VOPAGU-2260 file (C-alpha; in pm, 1 decimal, decimal comma):
REM VOPAGU-2260
SITE   aa  ch    i         X         Y         Z
SITE  UNK   A    0    4275,3   -2579,9    1448,2
SITE  UNK   A    1    4417,7   -2506,5    1107,2
SITE  UNK   A    2    4183,2   -2428,6     820,3
SITE  UNK   A    3    4231,7   -2559,3     465,4
SITE  UNK   A    4    4038,9   -2439,8     162,8
SITE  UNK   A    5    4019,9   -2685,8    -126,9
SITE  UNK   A    6    3780,4   -2684,6    -419,3
SITE  UNK   A    7    3595,8   -2385,8    -267,0
SITE  UNK   A    8    3527,2   -2585,0      51,8
SITE  UNK   A    9    3667,8   -2529,4     400,4
SITE  UNK   A   10    3812,6   -2816,1     605,0
SITE  UNK   A   11    3980,7   -2863,5     940,0
SITE  UNK   A   12    4326,5   -2998,0     866,6
SITE  UNK   A   13    4242,5   -3323,1    1048,2
SITE  UNK   A   14    3910,5   -3361,2     859,8
SITE  UNK   A   15    4060,7   -3326,8     511,5
SITE  UNK   A   16    4050,3   -3697,2     420,4
SITE  UNK   A   17    4005,7   -3923,2     120,0
SITE  UNK   A   18    3643,4   -4022,2      61,8
SITE  UNK   A   19    3751,8   -4376,4     -28,0
SITE  UNK   A   20    4024,2   -4474,3     221,4
SITE  UNK   A   21    3982,4   -4197,5     483,4
SITE  UNK   A   22    4357,7   -4125,9     462,3
SITE  UNK   A   23    4473,4   -3772,3     546,1
SITE  UNK   A   24    4506,3   -3540,1     249,8
SITE  UNK   A   25    4714,0   -3231,9     186,2
SITE  UNK   A   26    4675,7   -2957,4     -69,9
SITE  UNK   A   27    4942,7   -3127,1    -280,8
SITE  UNK   A   28    4804,2   -3482,2    -291,3
SITE  UNK   A   29    4430,1   -3461,7    -347,9
SITE  UNK   A   30    4189,2   -3464,7    -640,7
SITE  UNK   A   31    3821,4   -3376,7    -627,1
SITE  UNK   A   32    3516,3   -3484,6    -821,0
SITE  UNK   A   33    3146,7   -3418,5    -756,9
SITE  UNK   A   34    3243,6   -3223,1    -443,4
SITE  UNK   A   35    3425,4   -3520,2    -290,5
SITE  UNK   A   36    3795,0   -3535,4    -210,4
SITE  UNK   A   37    4020,3   -3830,7    -293,1
SITE  UNK   A   38    4388,0   -3913,2    -258,7
SITE  UNK   A   39    4546,0   -3925,5    -602,9
SITE  UNK   A   40    4606,9   -4303,8    -601,1
SITE  UNK   A   41    4239,8   -4379,8    -525,9
SITE  UNK   A   42    4117,9   -4114,3    -769,3
SITE  UNK   A   43    4309,2   -4294,3   -1045,9
SITE  UNK   A   44    4199,8   -4638,0    -921,6
SITE  UNK   A   45    3830,5   -4544,1    -914,0
SITE  UNK   A   46    3847,4   -4397,9   -1263,2
SITE  UNK   A   47    4022,9   -4706,4   -1400,4
SITE  UNK   A   48    3774,1   -4944,6   -1234,9
SITE  UNK   A   49    3494,8   -4838,8   -1473,6
SITE  UNK   A   50    3677,7   -4618,9   -1722,5
SITE  UNK   A   51    3468,8   -4311,0   -1655,1
SITE  UNK   A   52    3408,1   -4042,5   -1395,7
SITE  UNK   A   53    3056,4   -4155,6   -1303,8
SITE  UNK   A   54    3030,7   -4527,8   -1232,8
SITE  UNK   A   55    3370,7   -4558,9   -1066,5
SITE  UNK   A   56    3279,8   -4282,8    -823,5
SITE  UNK   A   57    2932,5   -4409,6    -735,0
SITE  UNK   A   58    2737,2   -4175,4    -962,0
SITE  UNK   A   59    2466,4   -4261,3   -1213,7
SITE  UNK   A   60    2635,3   -4324,5   -1548,2
SITE  UNK   A   61    2605,1   -4018,4   -1766,6
SITE  UNK   A   62    2520,0   -4232,9   -2067,7
SITE  UNK   A   63    2191,4   -4330,7   -1899,3
SITE  UNK   A   64    2081,5   -3968,8   -1922,5
SITE  UNK   A   65    2108,1   -3998,0   -2301,2
SITE  UNK   A   66    1917,0   -4324,5   -2323,4
SITE  UNK   A   67    1575,3   -4255,2   -2476,4
SITE  UNK   A   68    1429,0   -4566,9   -2310,9
SITE  UNK   A   69    1452,1   -4388,9   -1975,0
SITE  UNK   A   70    1260,6   -4088,4   -2108,5
SITE  UNK   A   71     924,3   -4191,8   -2259,1
SITE  UNK   A   72     803,0   -3961,8   -2533,3
SITE  UNK   A   73    1142,2   -3803,3   -2586,6
SITE  UNK   A   74    1244,0   -3700,5   -2935,4
SITE  UNK   A   75    1488,3   -3919,3   -3122,7
SITE  UNK   A   76    1687,8   -3758,4   -3402,5
SITE  UNK   A   77    1653,2   -4081,4   -3602,1
SITE  UNK   A   78    1275,9   -4128,7   -3580,6
SITE  UNK   A   79    1134,1   -3885,1   -3833,0
SITE  UNK   A   80     839,6   -4102,1   -3941,6
């Protein structure tokens, strides 16, 4: 079996597949995010579906980490009084 190394991960050539469509990837036609590999068309499609790199790829939206409502007792720069 041939070994491929992409994004500091090792893959069998036959196992190097898109996370979304399971199509075979090569070192020239993949993109990675959050440790997952995608074909370039689906990488672009998933980004465009939500307009960010979190929601489109099944991750918790990064903006929720900034929302003070999710963190009781957190300091708000606008609440001095």
